[in-house]
Residue, then its C-alpha position, 0 to 999 in steps of 0.5 A: x316909405x317904399x323899397x325896391x325889391x333886392x336885385x338878382x347879381x348872379x352873372x349871366x353867364x350862370x343863369x345861362x349855365x344852369x338853364x343849360x343844365x337843365x335843357x340837358x337834363x329836360x333831354x337827357x331824360x327823354x333819350x333814356x325814355x325812347x331808347x328804354x322805349x325801343x328795347x321794349x320794343x325789340x324785347x316784344x318783337x322777339x317774344x312775339x314770333x317765338x309764341x306764334x312758332x311755339x303755339x300757331x300749328x302749321x295748317x294751310x288754309x281753306x275754306x269750308x263752305x259748308x259752315x252755312x249749312x252746319x244746326x244753328x246751335x253747332x254754329x253759334x258756339x263756334x263763333x261764341x268759342x271765337x273770342x278772344x278771351x280777354x282784350x287790352x283796352x288802352x283808354x287815351x285821351x281826345x286827340x289835340x286840336x291839329x294845325x289844320x283846325x288853327x289854320x282854317x277859317x273861323x265859320x269853317x273851324x266852328x263846323x269842324x270842331x262841331x264834328x270832333x268828339x268832345x271829351x270823350x275816350x279812344x282807344x286804338x284797339x281793334x275791334x273783334x272779328x266776331x262783331x263784324x263777319x255776320x250778322x250771326x256771329x254780330x249776334x253772338x258777340x252782343x251778347x259779350x261786347x257793349x258800348x259803353x265808356x262814356x263820360x257824362x255829358x258826351x255823345x254815344x258811347x264808342x269803345x266795345x268792351x267786354x267788362x267780365x274779361x277785358x283789361x282796361x288799360x292806364x298809362x302815367x300820361x294819363x293819370x297825370x293829365x287832368x284831363x283825364x282825371x276828369x273824364x275818369x270821375x264823369x265815367x260813371x260804367x267804370x263801375x262796372x271794369x273788374x280787370x285793371x292794369x296801372x304804371x306803376x309810376x303813380x299807380x298808388x296815388x291813382x289809387x289811393x285816390x278817393x274818386x278812383x278808388x269809388x269808381x271802380x267799384x267791381x275790381x277784381x284784379x289789377x296789375x301794376x306793370x313796370x313799362x315805358x311802352x305803357x306809361x305812354x299808353x302804347x300795348x306791348x305786343x305780346x300784351x296784345x296777343x295774350x294778356x295771360x301769357x305777357x303777364x306771367x312773363x312779364x313778372x318772371x322778368x320783375x317788370x309785374x306784379x299782381x296788386x290785386x287777384x292774381x293771373x289766369x282770371x283766379x280769385x285769389x289774393x294778389x302777392x303785393x300789398x300796392x293796393x289799399x281798396x276797402x273789402x266793401x269796394x273790392x266786391 
């Protein structure tokens, strides 16, 4: 004898009210996050202006046509000294299919999609200028930078990285995304990364995951960042200018901490206990 499922006697007005509450709650959370991002952007712009005014001397712009006449060893040393100390490489997921792609005829759509990189990281960080000034400067830069961070089975690597100095940035969106976690698992040369900066939202669960611990075999510094911009995959302005200074500034404000290693590239012990990487996985 079959029994009919129990009927829901909740009034319609209550259903609508609960849905409205859920919608308002979601909208409120989004609005709060957006307001925090605007506030952080304002602080970043103010601090960037102050940093520029205190660290950049007022020197008239001049040219030096005799540079090519300098001895090769001196020119090469100048190019090497012009390399940035560290860059923030904020890893971003592949761009989704655009509306234009969906509107194209099927044959053209297939051709367009074939040209797009599939299952690769993207990164909006600018290239070091030394890579494209002259052939001599590029040769010096290529001693430090290499094309890397290509997941297995993808096309040729597309991101220039100095594994010794550059900082890999990981956002909350990347850590929550199944696509991001899969790309992380497939990117073999993440084992060479030494400097990592995680958004505080999911840093603990990310570092606890088995695949993350095995992928990050050479970690020497891990920073945990409490930033609405960082959580969305945006590099704060001051961080893009001077990573070490930005970390000191954020640490003083209680917005960042070292989970492993320390500031200014030192290899000392971190002040936090949030890392659970085993000793064999730290070195």
